[in-house]
C-alpha positions as CSV (number, residue, x, y, z in Angstrom):
1,M,0.0,0.0,0.0
2,Q,2.9,2.3,0.6
3,S,3.8,2.2,-3.1
4,V,0.3,3.3,-4.0
5,A,0.6,6.3,-1.6
6,E,4.0,7.2,-3.1
7,L,2.6,6.9,-6.7
8,T,-0.3,9.1,-5.8
9,R,1.9,11.7,-4.1
10,L,4.1,11.8,-7.2
11,S,1.4,11.7,-9.9
12,A,0.3,15.4,-9.6
13,P,3.8,16.9,-10.0
14,V,4.5,14.5,-12.9
15,L,1.2,15.5,-14.6
16,K,2.0,19.2,-14.0
17,Y,5.4,18.8,-15.7
18,V,3.8,17.0,-18.7
19,R,1.1,19.6,-19.0
20,R,3.7,22.4,-19.0
21,G,5.7,20.5,-21.7
22,L,2.5,20.4,-23.8
23,G,1.8,24.0,-23.3
24,F,-1.1,23.8,-20.8
25,W,0.4,26.4,-18.4
26,R,-3.0,27.3,-16.8
27,F,-3.9,23.8,-15.8
28,D,-4.4,23.6,-12.0
29,L,-3.7,20.3,-10.4
30,S,-4.4,21.3,-6.8
31,D,-7.9,20.0,-6.8
32,Y,-6.7,16.7,-8.4
33,E,-3.9,16.4,-5.8
34,C,-6.4,17.0,-2.9
35,R,-8.8,14.3,-4.3
36,M,-6.0,11.8,-4.8
37,S,-4.7,12.4,-1.3
38,A,-8.1,11.8,0.2
39,T,-8.6,8.7,-1.9
40,T,-5.2,7.3,-0.7
41,E,-6.1,8.0,2.9
42,K,-9.4,6.2,2.5
43,A,-7.8,3.2,0.8
44,Q,-5.1,3.0,3.6
45,A,-7.8,3.2,6.3
46,T,-9.8,0.5,4.6
47,L,-6.8,-1.8,4.3
48,T,-5.9,-1.2,7.9
49,D,-9.5,-2.0,9.0
50,L,-9.5,-5.2,6.9
51,Q,-6.1,-6.3,8.3
52,N,-7.3,-5.6,11.9
53,S,-10.5,-7.6,11.2
54,V,-8.6,-10.5,9.8
55,N,-6.2,-10.5,12.7
56,A,-9.1,-10.4,15.1
57,S,-10.8,-13.3,13.5
58,I,-7.6,-15.4,13.5
59,K,-7.2,-15.0,17.3
């Protein structure tokens, strides 16, 4: 899951760089970056809850 978080964190700057290279100087990625961060946090919380549930059922 850590790799997904790292990929999400790096995706907005990479897209911004690509957009600039293509000439889209006014494209704002702050909203996209905020949504991706929230999605990553939710996915991490879901996986943590799932892991805790599995660990509790094993005991």
